[in-house]
C-alpha positions, 0 to 999 in steps of 0.5 A: 365381573359377570362371575362376580356376581350372586355365585355360590361357593362349595367344598373346601372353598366356603371356609376357606378364610381367604374366599371369606374375606373376599365375599358379601353372603347375600344368604340362602335362596331358594331354587328358582328365586331371582338372584340380584345379579338377573340369575336364576337361583339354583338354590342355597348360598350365595355371595357377591364378591367385596372386590368388584368395582361399581362399573362390574371391574375387579377392583384387584386384577392384578392380584386376584385369587386362583380361584378367580384366575381360573373361573371358569376352568374351560367350561362355559359360563352360564352367568347373564350377560358373561361373554367367556367363549373357552 
């Protein structure tokens, strides 16, 4: 669930109605500010996932959208506490 906390959504995804229904806007966070996840902001609009459960698990894991299935797209995950290894 680390990727589901305090993340940025860019490009066409930011206006996708499916994405809009899944996120809780945290607002614009200035660069260098501490995010609720404990990460440091890179600046911009940040969100939390509406389907993230209190224990950090995805509440819709079996039917999660493609963008969640694909994350982090073969790249190293830079989220604090993430244990993903490509």
